[in-house]
N, C-alpha and C positions, 0 to 999 in steps of 0.2 A: 313204431307201430303199437309196440302192447301198450306202453302208455297213453299214448291217442285213447286206443279204445278204451281205457280204463277210465280214462278222464269223462270220455263220454257215458258210459255206461254209471258214474257217479253223478253228474249231470241230470239226467233220465230219473233217479232214485230220487234224489233232492226234491224233485218234480214230483212223479208222482207217487210214492209210497206214502199211503196212508198208517201214518203210526200208530200203535194201541195208547189209547186213549190213559188219562193219569188224572189223579184226582182223588179223591179230595184233598190229598198231602203228597203234596209231594215237588220234585225241584224243576225249575222251568228254565233253560239257558236259553238266553239269547247270544248269539254268535253268528261271524259272517260267513257267505260260503257264494263259489259260483253256482248256479242255477241257470238252467235254459226253457225256463218252461213253457216258452213259445217259441222255442226253434233258436233265438236271440241269448249270448252268453252274458251276463251281469254278475256283478258280487252285488249279495245281497244281506238283509238282516236277519234270519230265521229264527224263530219261536220253537224252541225244539226238535228243530235240525229239517226243519219240511217249508216249503213253498206257503203253503196253507199250513199255519200252526198248530202241534200236535192238539188233539180235542181234550179239552180239561171235563171231568166229567162229576157230578156226584149226588147225591138223591136230598130231595126238602128238607132243608133243616140242619145239613150237614156244616162241620166246622171247616171250611178252606184254610188250609196254612202253606200256601204258592211260594217256593225261596225260587225266588229269581234272579239267575248267576248272569252277571255282566260278563261275558266274552267277546265283547265287539272291540277289534283293534283294526279298522280299517278309515282313515280320514277322511274320508270321501263321503262314510257314513258317521251321523251321529254318534259318538261312542258311549256318552250317556244315555240310560234307559226312564221309563217309568211305566205301568204299564196300568193300564183302565180297565176294570171287571165291567162291562159296559150294559146296565141294567138292573145292574144288584143295585138296592137300597143305602147300603151299610150303614145301618143303623146303630147309632154309635160307635162306629169306625170309620168314621166317617175318614181319617188319618189315613186308610188304607182303597182310598177310592181312585186314588193314581194321577190325577192331572199335574203334571208339574208344576211352582211355584203358585197352585191354589191349593192343594191339598198336601205336597210336599215337597223336597229336591229332589232332583235326578239320580239316579242309581248308578256312582263313577264305575268307569270300566275297571275291571278288575275287584268289585264288591259282590258282594249278593244283597238283600234285603226281603224278609220274610212279610209276605200277605196275610194280614191272616181276618179272616173274616165269618160270618157265619150265615147262610142263606135261612135267614127268619120269615118263615110264611112264603117263599117265594119258590118257585118253581116255572120251567117254560127253556126257552130258545134265547141263551145269551151268547155273548163272543167277547174276547178281550184285547187291546192292543196298544200300542206305544200312545202314551200323550204327551209327548214331546217334541215341542214343533212340529213337522211334518213326514215324521222317523217313519210310521207305520206305513208309508207311501211306498216305503225300501223293505217293507215286509214283514213290520212285526207284528203280526194279528192271527189270532184263530178263533175256533168255535168253544163257548163253552155252553154245555148241555143241563142242565138243574131234573133228573127225573122226579117224576110225584108216584110213589109207590100206590095213592088215592084217584090216580088218575080219573074226573068225569069221562073221559073217551076210550079210556083202555079197551073197550069192548071195542070199538069201530076197528080196529088196526090190529095187523097182527105180529108187526116189525117195526121197531123202534129201538136202533143201535146209530154206533158211528158210520154205517155204510148207509145210511137213510140224511146223514147229515148234507146240504149243498150247500157252498158257497159260492156268492161272484165277487168276482174282483176285478179291479182294473191294475194294469201293469205297465213299468213304465223302463223305457231302457236307459234313461239316465239318471242320478241319483237326486235324491230328495233336495238337497241342499243347493243345486245347482239349477232348479227350473221353480218358474212363476206364472202360476195360471195356467198350466200346462192341457194339453189332451194327452188322454191314453195310447200305448203303442199295440195294447191289444186287452183283451177281456179274456179274463181264465176261471174256467168252471172248474170247481176241486183241486183247483192248483195248475191246470191246464187248458191251454189254450192255440190258438195261431194269430203271427203276426201276418198282414196281408200284404207285405213284402214278398215271404216267401212260406207262403200256405200250405205248409208241410207236417210240420209237429203233430203228434198222436196228439186224440181228443180223449178227454172225460170218457167212462164208459162207468153209470151206474145199471148193474143187474139187479131185474127180478124175476120172481116166478110167476107163472100165468097162477091165476088165484088168489093170491097171497094180496093182503091189505097191506100197504105201505103208510108211515107216519113220516114223511117227509120235512126235517127242519130247515126254512130257505133264509139264509143271511146273505143280506147287502155287506160285503166289509170291504166297500171300495174305498178309496178317496174324497172322491169325486162322485163318476156318473151315477141316474138311475138309470135301473134295465127294465124293460118290458118281458117278462119271462113268461114261457108255455112250453108243453111238452106234447109234443104231435100226441091227434087223437085220443087225448085223455086230460080229462075233466080234473079238478083239485077243488076239493072240499077243506078251505080254511078253516081252522078251530082255534087257532090262535096266533094272536097279533101281539109281537113284542112283548112276549113271555105272559102276558095275559090269558086265560082263556075265554074265546067269545063262542057265540051261538053259530052250529055248521051250517057253511055260507058256500055253495058252489060255484065254482067259476072256474075259466079257463083260460085265463092270462093275467098276470099278477105286474102290476108297478110297483117297483121298489126300491126305496130313496136310501141311498146310504146310512147303516146303523139300521136299518129297519129288520125286523124277524116278522118271517110267516111260518107255521106250521099247518100243511096241509096232507089229509088221506087220498092217498090215490090208489084205487084198485087196478089189478094188470088183468084186465079182462077183452086185451083185444089182441088179433091175432097175435103168435109168438113172430115176433120181426125186430129189425131196430127200428127208432124210433128219435127226431132231432127232438135235444130238446134245445131252446133257444133263448139267448140275453140278451136285448139289442140295445146299445148303450145309447142314452141321451146326447152322446158328446162322445172325440174321437170317432172312429172308423164302423160305421154302421151296417148293419143288414147281413148278409151268411152267405155271400157269396167264396166258394169254396173252404168251407165247414168254419168259418171266422166267427166269433162270437157266440159258439157252438157247444153240445157235447152229444153224448148217448144215450140213449134208453134203451138196453139190451135185453130182452127175454131170454133165458138160461137157455132155450136149446133154439136160438137163433145161431144164423151164421155170423163170425165175426167181419164186418163188415160194416160201410158207412149204409146208412139210408141214399136214397136218390133224393135229389134235390127236390123243396115242396114248401109252398108258400104257405102259410098258416094264417084261418083268418079266426078272428074272433067275436063271437055271441053272447057271451057270458065275461065279460070280464070285469075285475073287481071297482067297486066303487065304492070308495071310503067309508061314505055315509052311511051303508049298508049293514055295514059290522055293528055288531051289537056285544056288550058283555056278557059272559054266560052269569056271572056271579054279582050281585050287586050293584046294577046298572043305575045310570046316574048321576047328574054332575052335583057337586055337593054346594053351596047355595041357595040362593028365588032363582025359581025359572025365568028371570027377564034380565035383559042386559045389563049389567053392571050391580046383581042383587047379589055382592060378595063384600067381607070386608076390607078388601084394598083392588081397587082396580089400576092394572099399571097398561101405558101403551107405547110399544116400542116403535120406534120412529125409525128407521134405517135409511142406509143411503150408503152413495160411493162416490169417495171424492177419485174426480180425475187428475186431480194435481199432485194426491199422495199415492195416488193407488190403492189405497186403503180402505177398508169399510166402517162404518162408523155407527152406533145404536145411538140414540138422543145424543146424537150431535160429539161421537165421543167414541175413538178407535180403541180397542181394548190392546195392553199392552203386559206381558205378565211384569210382573213388578220382582225385585228382586231377592225379596223375604215373602215365601205364600204366604197366603192369609189366612189359613190357620196359625201359623205359626204367630203372626201378628198378632193375633188374638190372644192368644195363650202366653206370649209375653208381655201382654199389660197392656195393647192397645185397650182404650175403652169404650169406644163407640165404632160404630159402624160405619161413622162418618169420617173415622179416622184410616180406617183402612184403604189401603194403594191396590190396583190403579183409580187414582183418583174420577168420580166421574163413570168407574164400571162397575163400582159394586153396589149394590141398592139394597137396601134392609128389608127382611119383611118380618114382621111381627109373630109369634107362637100362635099355636094353636087358631090360626085362619084359615077364612077361603078367598084366594087369590086367582083374579082373574087376568092373564097375559091378553093383548089384544094385539096384534103383530102384522100389520098390514103391509103387503108382499111390493108393493108400490114399481113392482116391475125390476126392482135394484139390480144390477148386472148378474149376469153368473149365475141366475135362476134357473128353475124354483130348487129354492133353497132348504135342506131337511134341518129341521131345529132340532135338539135335542139337550131336553133337561135333564143331569144329575140327580138322584137320590130321593126319583117321584118317578109314579106316570102322572099320566093328568088324560081327565077328559075333553076332548076335542071338542065342544060346542057349536065351532060354524068351523068346516074344512075350506081346504082349496073348489073351488068352483063351485061353490055353496052359496046360496047369500041368506040360507036358512039356519036359526039357531036350534040346536035340539039340546033340551037340556033334561031328556026323560031316561036316555038310553044311548047316548053317543059312544062313538070308539074311545076304548082308552088303550092309552099307549103312549110310548118316551121319545117318540121323534118322530116330526110331523114335517108334511111340505107346506111352504109357504105360498104356492102355487103362483101363480102370476099377477101381473096388474088388474087393481079392482078386487083381490081378495084380499078378507082381512080376516083371516085365519084367528081363533080364539080360545082358548085352552083354562079350562080352571081343574085346581091343587089345594089342597091342604097343608099348610106347613105343622107337619107333624113329623120331625125329621132336623136337629139343630145341626146345625154344619154349614159351610161355606160350600154351596154348590155351583157348577158351572151351567149354563146355558148358552149355545153357540150354534153356528153353523157348523153339519158334521161334515159338508166338504174342508177339507184341511186344508185346502190352498186356500180359503178363505177364513177360517180362522186364524192360520197364521197370520193375514192380514189386517186382523183383527176383529173378527164378525163374533163378538161373545162380549157376554157382561156378567158376573158372580153375584147370585146371592146369598147375602149375609144371614142366615135363618137363623132368626131365636138366638142373636149374640151371646145373651146374659148365660145361656145354660152350657156355651161351648168349656169350659172349664171346666165344670163338674160332671157331664154326659160322654165328654171325647177324651181320653186316656191313649196318647201315643204308645207305642210301645220305644224301650231304651231305645231300639237300634235306629228308630223313626229320627229321633233324637240327634243322631250322628251322620244323617245324611248331606245335611247343608256343611256342617264343619267339611265335612270329606269333598263335597263338591266343590267350593269355595276357595280350596287348596290349587285343584285345578289349575294348567297353567293352560292358555287357549287352545293347543294342539292337541289336549286330552279330551275336548269337551264332546 
């Protein structure tokens, strides 16, 4: 009896505990543990000991030195790992960006590796996750927040700390290695949720004090679904999009895609009570029966109980085309379609014979030698880089325009993420208008539905190989990606990996198949 009770308490602790933040210099241990965040017990891979990985924090301009310690040791889960710091430009430290076989070889189990990078002129809401196959779907993911001591919006809120981070995640009862294009079993908000077959687990509770103003940092850390997010009876003033400050924009509902982030200010100005926080996924079990896809906003003097069932109606849903950058708005290039140095059209498709995605006729398959290492080892030209057909050469100091017609490709809407940059979305999903004057600036964009032609622009000011991929991890695994080889002539002089980085591949290549 005692051992059973101890096991139950341990599972609840791992699922529910919000550990103190670490960083900017810290160890981050990746290890297996049994958890039951939605009431169903499974072994997961955890970052820092909790279902939502420990928060990593620092200040603008800080040097981060995160020593990732790989203690994975369960053959049901990939036992190697690599960590991507989503949204960080990694200027000069492309080797620390994290994607396996693009920027590095994975970290073998029983080993560690220090990611050493500086948040040069960046602040805001980021996150980190495994970038090896579909491993982050087994749990290796967590928030990363870089605070700005000179935040232009500091006067608009009273509270901004680990307690105001909100993560939305999909959760699977099977191991990622065993899944192909699955739907999730439950939604976790801050690491807790309910499984529709047994909706009795505890829900996450976010506590506020009446009269205070909170900067909440909303992060979609899912492997697949987008969520329609709302807080009962409360408006949200959006001030940040994917780590970029934007003009204040009042909404009552946010559709947030995998990889995206929003900061919003919420004023606790309603009667002291309990209110539903809802995150409806576009796939899996939807709606809110028995408290699924939900958490609770609780005023400090309210009773510890769930709100009555309620249907939330939106009248101020977020529209991406209404988001305007606060600083230096305006897309680079000329204010006409194709008014750039290099315009690239990406043709997307799904091959029903191989069940793979293709971009311009090619399905991405990871090379055995990381793309960065290929150049550092002597490859002379981007055309020599592997995987063939999936590496696009980009010239230095040029304005690039990417046109990405959705074509209604299976499994959409697809959220596309560009590493190493933010981009200006000159044409958004659901719109046929081009905005060059003040378009939203972000690093993940939804491609929308058939008939959409999402178009983005950015400037090549950051040499290195940078991944562009669908952030539905099952789709990335099925080849929905390309690599941009940006300014290859500068890689050897501007990218100087650590000595430990050069040892990753020999160690990984020596592993037996059972230890991968």
